[in-house]
C-alpha positions as CSV (number, residue, x, y, z in Angstrom):
1,M,-17.9,-39.1,38.1
2,T,-19.3,-36.3,36.1
3,T,-18.5,-35.5,32.5
4,A,-18.3,-32.1,31.1
5,T,-19.4,-31.1,27.6
6,M,-17.9,-28.3,25.7
7,N,-20.3,-26.2,23.7
8,P,-19.2,-23.9,20.9
9,P,-19.3,-20.2,22.0
10,T,-22.4,-18.3,21.1
11,P,-22.1,-15.0,19.2
12,A,-22.4,-13.1,22.5
13,Q,-19.5,-15.1,24.0
14,S,-17.2,-14.7,21.1
15,S,-14.9,-11.6,21.1
16,T,-13.5,-12.0,17.6
17,P,-15.3,-11.8,14.3
18,A,-16.2,-15.1,12.6
19,R,-13.8,-16.1,9.9
20,V,-15.2,-16.7,6.5
21,Y,-13.7,-19.6,4.4
22,K,-14.4,-20.2,0.8
23,D,-17.2,-22.6,0.1
24,Y,-15.5,-25.0,-2.3
25,G,-18.9,-26.8,-2.7
26,Q,-20.2,-24.1,-4.9
27,P,-19.6,-24.1,-8.7
28,L,-16.4,-22.4,-9.9
29,W,-18.2,-19.6,-11.7
30,R,-20.0,-18.6,-8.4
31,R,-16.7,-18.7,-6.5
32,V,-15.0,-16.5,-9.2
33,L,-17.8,-14.1,-10.1
34,L,-19.9,-13.7,-7.0
35,T,-17.2,-12.1,-4.9
36,R,-16.6,-8.8,-3.4
37,E,-13.6,-8.3,-5.6
38,M,-15.7,-8.8,-8.8
39,A,-18.3,-6.5,-7.4
40,I,-15.6,-3.7,-7.0
41,I,-14.4,-4.4,-10.6
42,G,-18.0,-4.2,-11.8
43,L,-18.5,-0.9,-10.0
44,L,-15.2,0.4,-11.4
45,V,-16.4,-0.4,-15.0
46,V,-19.8,1.3,-14.3
47,V,-18.3,4.5,-12.9
48,A,-15.7,4.7,-15.7
49,V,-18.3,4.2,-18.4
50,V,-20.7,6.7,-16.9
51,S,-17.9,9.2,-16.5
52,F,-16.7,8.6,-20.0
53,F,-20.1,9.6,-21.5
54,T,-21.4,12.2,-19.0
55,V,-18.3,14.1,-17.7
56,K,-16.7,16.7,-20.0
57,G,-13.1,16.0,-20.6
58,F,-13.0,12.6,-19.0
59,S,-12.9,10.8,-22.3
60,Q,-9.7,12.6,-23.4
61,P,-6.6,10.4,-23.4
62,V,-4.6,12.9,-21.4
63,T,-7.0,12.4,-18.5
64,L,-6.1,8.7,-18.3
65,G,-2.4,9.7,-18.2
66,Y,-2.9,12.1,-15.3
67,L,-5.2,9.7,-13.5
68,L,-2.5,6.9,-13.6
69,L,0.2,9.4,-12.5
70,D,-1.9,10.4,-9.5
71,V,-2.8,7.0,-8.2
72,M,0.6,5.4,-8.9
73,P,2.0,5.9,-5.4
74,I,-1.2,4.4,-3.9
75,L,-1.0,1.5,-6.3
76,L,2.6,0.7,-5.5
77,I,2.2,0.9,-1.7
78,A,-1.2,-1.0,-1.8
79,L,0.7,-4.2,-3.1
80,P,2.6,-5.0,0.1
81,M,0.0,-3.3,2.4
82,T,-2.5,-5.9,1.1
83,L,-0.3,-8.8,2.3
84,V,0.3,-7.0,5.6
85,I,-3.4,-6.5,6.3
86,I,-4.2,-10.1,5.3
87,T,-2.0,-11.3,8.1
88,G,-4.1,-9.3,10.5
89,E,-1.4,-6.4,10.9
90,I,-1.3,-2.8,9.7
91,D,1.4,-0.4,8.7
92,L,0.5,3.3,9.2
93,S,4.1,4.5,8.6
94,V,4.1,4.2,4.8
95,A,3.5,7.8,4.0
96,S,6.3,8.9,6.4
97,V,8.7,6.4,4.7
98,V,7.7,8.2,1.4
99,G,8.6,11.5,2.9
100,L,11.9,10.2,4.4
101,S,12.8,8.6,1.1
102,S,12.0,12.0,-0.6
103,V,14.2,13.9,1.8
104,T,17.0,11.3,1.5
105,L,17.1,11.7,-2.2
106,G,17.0,15.5,-2.1
107,I,19.8,15.7,0.4
108,L,22.0,13.4,-1.7
109,N,21.1,15.3,-4.9
110,Q,22.2,18.6,-3.1
111,A,25.5,17.0,-2.1
112,G,26.2,16.2,-5.7
113,V,25.6,12.4,-5.5
114,D,24.3,10.9,-8.7
115,V,20.5,10.4,-8.7
116,G,20.9,6.7,-9.6
117,I,23.1,6.1,-6.6
118,G,20.7,8.2,-4.4
119,I,17.9,5.9,-5.6
120,V,19.6,2.8,-4.4
121,V,20.4,4.5,-1.0
122,C,16.7,5.5,-0.7
123,I,15.5,2.0,-1.3
124,L,17.9,0.8,1.4
125,V,16.6,3.5,3.8
126,G,13.0,2.2,3.2
127,A,14.1,-1.4,3.8
128,V,15.7,-0.4,7.1
129,A,12.6,1.6,8.1
130,G,10.5,-1.5,7.4
131,A,12.9,-3.7,9.2
132,I,12.6,-1.5,12.4
133,N,8.9,-1.8,12.3
134,G,9.2,-5.6,11.8
135,F,11.7,-6.0,14.6
136,L,9.5,-4.2,17.1
137,I,6.4,-6.2,16.0
138,T,7.9,-9.7,15.7
139,V,10.8,-9.7,18.1
140,V,9.8,-7.3,20.8
141,G,6.2,-8.4,20.5
142,L,4.5,-4.9,20.2
143,P,1.2,-4.5,18.4
144,S,1.6,-3.2,14.8
145,L,-0.9,-0.4,15.3
146,A,1.1,1.1,18.2
147,V,4.4,0.6,16.6
148,T,3.5,2.1,13.2
149,I,1.8,5.0,14.8
150,G,5.0,5.7,16.6
151,T,7.2,5.2,13.6
152,L,4.8,7.4,11.5
153,A,5.7,10.3,13.8
154,L,9.4,9.2,14.0
155,Y,10.0,9.0,10.3
156,R,8.1,12.1,9.5
157,G,10.0,13.9,12.2
158,L,13.3,12.8,10.7
159,A,12.2,13.9,7.3
160,V,11.2,17.4,8.4
161,G,14.1,17.7,10.7
162,L,16.7,16.8,8.0
163,L,15.4,19.2,5.4
164,G,13.6,21.8,7.5
165,T,11.0,23.9,5.7
166,T,13.0,24.1,2.6
167,A,12.6,22.0,-0.6
168,V,15.0,20.6,-3.1
169,T,13.8,21.6,-6.6
170,D,16.9,21.4,-8.7
171,W,16.9,18.0,-10.5
172,P,18.6,16.6,-13.5
173,K,16.0,16.9,-16.4
174,F,16.6,13.3,-17.5
175,W,15.2,11.9,-14.2
176,T,12.2,14.2,-13.9
177,D,11.4,13.6,-17.6
178,L,11.6,9.8,-16.9
179,A,9.1,10.0,-14.1
180,K,6.5,11.5,-16.3
181,A,7.5,9.8,-19.6
182,K,4.8,8.0,-21.6
183,I,4.9,4.7,-23.4
184,G,5.3,5.2,-27.1
185,G,2.8,7.6,-28.6
186,T,0.2,6.9,-25.8
187,T,-0.6,8.8,-22.7
188,I,0.1,5.8,-20.4
189,P,3.1,6.7,-18.1
190,V,6.3,4.5,-18.4
191,V,6.0,4.0,-14.5
192,V,3.0,1.7,-15.2
193,I,5.6,-0.9,-16.4
194,L,7.2,-0.9,-13.0
195,F,3.9,-1.3,-11.3
196,V,2.8,-4.2,-13.6
197,V,6.1,-6.0,-12.8
198,L,5.7,-5.5,-9.1
199,A,2.0,-6.5,-9.2
200,I,2.9,-9.8,-11.0
201,V,5.6,-10.5,-8.4
202,F,3.2,-9.9,-5.5
203,A,0.3,-11.7,-7.1
204,V,2.5,-14.8,-7.7
205,L,3.8,-14.5,-4.2
206,L,0.4,-14.3,-2.5
207,H,-1.7,-16.5,-4.7
208,F,0.6,-19.2,-6.0
209,T,3.3,-20.0,-3.4
210,P,3.5,-21.7,0.0
211,F,4.6,-18.3,1.4
212,G,1.3,-16.7,0.3
213,R,-0.7,-19.6,1.7
214,G,1.1,-19.0,5.0
215,I,0.0,-15.3,4.9
216,Y,-3.6,-16.3,4.7
217,S,-3.1,-18.9,7.4
218,I,-1.6,-16.3,9.7
219,G,-4.5,-14.0,9.2
220,L,-7.0,-16.7,10.0
221,S,-5.1,-17.9,13.1
222,A,-1.5,-17.2,13.8
223,E,-1.3,-20.0,16.4
224,A,-2.8,-22.6,14.0
225,A,-0.4,-21.4,11.3
226,S,2.5,-21.8,13.6
227,F,1.5,-25.4,14.4
228,S,1.1,-26.2,10.7
229,G,4.8,-25.1,10.1
230,V,4.4,-21.5,9.1
231,H,7.2,-19.2,10.4
232,V,4.9,-16.5,11.6
233,N,7.3,-13.9,12.8
234,R,9.6,-14.4,9.9
235,T,6.8,-13.9,7.4
236,K,5.5,-10.8,9.1
237,F,9.1,-9.4,9.4
238,I,9.6,-9.9,5.6
239,L,6.3,-8.3,4.8
240,F,7.1,-5.1,6.8
241,M,10.5,-4.9,5.1
242,L,8.7,-5.1,1.7
243,T,6.2,-2.5,2.7
244,G,9.1,-0.1,3.6
245,T,11.1,-0.9,0.5
246,V,8.1,-0.2,-1.9
247,S,7.1,2.9,0.0
248,A,10.6,4.2,-0.6
249,I,10.2,3.4,-4.3
250,A,6.9,5.4,-4.2
251,G,8.8,8.3,-2.5
252,I,11.4,8.3,-5.3
253,Y,8.7,8.4,-8.0
254,Y,6.7,11.1,-6.0
255,T,9.8,13.3,-5.7
256,L,10.9,13.0,-9.3
257,R,7.4,13.5,-10.7
258,F,6.9,16.8,-8.9
259,G,10.6,17.7,-9.0
260,S,10.5,18.6,-5.3
261,A,11.9,16.9,-2.2
262,R,10.1,18.0,0.9
263,G,9.7,16.6,4.4
264,D,5.9,16.8,4.2
265,N,5.6,15.0,0.9
266,A,2.7,12.5,0.8
267,T,1.3,13.4,4.2
268,G,-1.9,11.4,4.8
269,L,-1.2,9.0,2.0
270,E,-1.4,6.1,4.3
271,L,-5.1,6.6,4.9
272,Q,-5.8,6.6,1.1
273,V,-3.9,3.4,0.8
274,I,-5.7,1.6,3.6
275,A,-9.0,2.8,2.4
276,A,-8.3,1.5,-1.1
277,V,-7.2,-1.9,0.3
278,L,-10.2,-2.3,2.4
279,L,-12.5,-1.2,-0.4
280,G,-10.9,-3.8,-2.6
281,G,-12.2,-6.6,-0.4
282,V,-9.3,-7.2,2.1
283,S,-10.6,-8.0,5.7
284,I,-9.3,-5.7,8.3
285,F,-9.3,-8.7,10.6
286,G,-7.0,-10.6,8.3
287,G,-7.3,-13.9,6.4
288,R,-9.1,-12.7,3.3
289,G,-8.4,-10.6,0.3
290,A,-7.0,-10.6,-3.3
291,L,-4.7,-8.3,-5.2
292,H,-7.0,-7.8,-8.2
293,G,-9.8,-6.5,-5.9
294,V,-7.3,-4.1,-4.3
295,I,-6.0,-2.7,-7.6
296,A,-9.7,-2.3,-8.8
297,G,-10.4,-0.4,-5.4
298,V,-7.4,2.0,-6.0
299,L,-8.5,2.7,-9.6
300,L,-12.2,3.1,-8.5
301,I,-11.1,5.9,-6.0
302,G,-8.9,7.4,-8.7
303,V,-11.6,7.4,-11.4
304,L,-14.2,8.7,-9.1
305,S,-11.9,11.5,-7.8
306,S,-10.8,12.4,-11.4
307,A,-14.4,12.7,-12.6
308,L,-15.5,14.7,-9.7
309,R,-12.6,17.1,-10.0
310,L,-13.6,17.7,-13.7
311,V,-17.0,18.8,-12.6
312,N,-15.5,21.2,-10.0
313,V,-16.2,19.2,-6.9
314,T,-13.9,20.3,-4.0
315,S,-11.4,17.9,-2.5
316,D,-13.2,18.0,0.9
317,V,-16.3,16.7,-0.8
318,I,-14.3,14.1,-2.7
319,N,-12.9,12.9,0.7
320,I,-16.4,12.6,2.1
321,I,-17.7,10.6,-0.9
322,T,-14.7,8.3,-0.7
323,G,-15.3,7.8,3.0
324,V,-19.0,7.0,2.5
325,L,-18.1,4.5,-0.3
326,L,-15.6,2.8,2.1
327,V,-18.1,2.7,5.0
328,L,-20.9,1.2,2.7
329,S,-18.5,-1.4,1.4
330,V,-17.6,-2.6,4.9
331,V,-21.3,-2.4,6.0
332,A,-22.3,-4.4,2.9
333,A,-19.7,-7.1,3.6
334,S,-20.8,-7.4,7.2
335,F,-24.5,-7.5,6.1
336,L,-23.8,-10.3,3.6
337,A,-21.8,-12.3,6.3
338,W,-24.8,-11.9,8.6
339,L,-27.2,-13.2,5.9
340,R,-25.0,-16.2,5.3
341,S,-24.9,-17.0,9.0
342,K,-28.7,-16.9,9.1
343,R,-28.9,-19.4,6.3
344,V,-26.7,-21.9,8.3
345,G,-28.3,-23.8,11.1
346,P,-26.7,-25.6,14.1
347,G,-23.8,-27.9,13.0
348,G,-23.3,-25.9,9.7
349,R,-26.5,-27.2,8.1
350,K,-28.2,-24.8,5.8
351,H,-31.9,-24.0,6.6
352,G,-34.2,-25.7,4.1
353,G,-31.4,-28.0,2.8
354,A,-31.4,-31.8,2.6
355,S,-30.3,-32.2,6.2
356,A,-33.3,-30.2,7.5
357,A,-35.6,-32.2,5.2
358,K,-34.5,-35.5,6.5
359,A,-35.0,-34.2,10.1
């Protein structure tokens, strides 16, 4: 009778990237400060300070106001997108939902419907759009990448088809002023209050609830999460509905801020959102990420773009610089993971550690 032994797969045999778990044996300050999220926050502070003292016009309060207005749609959509990507999924249809929400609000406004009622309808449209994505992914079992590429085209096609090449630009002054209103005598937009409320809700949901722990578990291993009692499909369905809903809110803001409802509003915004989320430390493979890093990633791209525009750098060059920054952040994370793997010997023992000394 022969016995078979099972050996762990070698890196060449493994087809999926290694999962990285927090090392709770390290001191708390190392686990809090020596993270990719804190590195992005540090880089944000450095870029902001350098821009403040070297870029003409950047230190003016009005610059901060316009910067926050510009990044607000990305900040809003990045909140639910973070949760979706942590589960190992992705949603490429968010910008098309923004456009569909914008067109819906425009058509209702043209028909004489009160803007407040139109806002409620748009949020429902976003929730339905997200629910369609969630249904196809969790019930039908299709991959999220394929589904949301399809709905990206579908929702954008609906938006352009409903309104054509025209734009709705006649809006009640109260609503357009509200979208650009400032808090008190500051240059900080009122819409920041909405973002802060949503950010707190999503942060509590992700980091302080069993639902949030289930999100991380799904990203690390959906099968293991299911065995541990996590409702994998239900969780993903809820997340896609949240993404559609928040994207609709971003579309409402986008429309009222610029006073224009168009079918091509926010085209390409999904790439900016995903770039900011990944730059903020969320793993594209799932299982890792934090909202404070994502918010810092969005603001870093916003500050960098604002400073470069003030020195007359073209948008094409800004996109190139942002892309290079994203690639470098991903490469740096992979390099650090490789270094950690080199420090760990067979059986999880660190080279040079006590275990090796005893041997």
